[in-house]
N, C-alpha and C positions, 0 to 999 in steps of 0.2 A: 580446429587445432586438436591434436592428440599428443600425448606423451607416452611412449612405449619403450621399454628396455633402455632407458637413458636417451632415447631419441625424441626430439621435439619436431613434429611435422605440422606445418601451419597451413598449407594450401590444400584444398579438397582434392585437386587432381593428384598431388603428391601423396596424400593420405590414401586414396583409392589404390594407386600403384603400389605403395608400401604394403598395404593389407593383402592385396592380390599376391604379391611375391612372398610375403611372410607365411601366409596360410595356404599358398598354392591353390587359390580358388579364382574362378572367373564367373561371376554371377551373370555376365552378359553372353555366355557361350551359346545359349539357345535363341538369342535375339537375331532378327534379320538386320541387314545393313540399315534399312529404313528405321527400324525401332531403335537401333543404336544411335543414329543421327538425331532422332527426336529426343532421346534421353540426354544426349550431350547438349542439345540446344536448351532443353529445360533446365539442366544443371547450370549452364552459363547464365540463363535468365535469372535464376534464383540467386546465384552468387553475386551478380552485378547489382541486383536490387537490394540485397542484404548489405552489401558493401556501402552503397550510397546511404542507407539508413544508419549504419554504424558511424560513418563519417559525419553525418548530420548531427546525431546525438552527442558525439564526442566534441565536435568543433563549433557547432552552431547553436545548439540548444542552450538557452540562458541559464537553465538549472544545472546542467552537467558540465558546461564549458569551464567554469572556474575550477572545478575539481580536476578535470582532465588536464587543464593547463598546468596545475601544480604537479601532476604526475609527469607529464611530458618534459617540463622545464625544471625539474627538481635540481636544485643546486645552482641553477643559472641566476645571474644577477637580475634584480627586479626590472631594470629597463628591457632586458631581453625577454623576460616573461611577459611583460605588458605590451611593449611596442612590437617586437617581432611576433610574439604569439598572437596578438590581436590582428596583426596584418595577415598572418597566415589564415586565421579563422575567417577573416573578411573575404579573402581570396577564395577559400573553399566554399563559403556561403554563396558567393557569386557564381561559382562553377556549378554548384548543385541547383541553383535557380535556373541556370541555362539548361541543365539536364532535365529539369521539370520537377524533380522530387523536392527541390527547395521551395516550390510554390505551394506545396500542400500544407494544410494545417496539421498540428500534432494529432 
């Protein structure tokens, strides 16, 4: 995520596009098609892995989940925070387990 000239850009693909257009640069111009494909695959792999880790620590980790729940459900009635929030956390935990990363230790 970057914040530049009043613009908040959150996705790495959009960030790269934004910076290329703003600064009129293309760091990939000397790369072959194969090298660009490898770079794109590696970028996707990193993003996917990092996303799952962020989701795990926000929604599933017993130390961080209570704090994150308060942020996400700020102003919501307690039943929503506890019932809906915990159901969502449980669902995400099950999904991450199926992905594999939820099976790993901290």
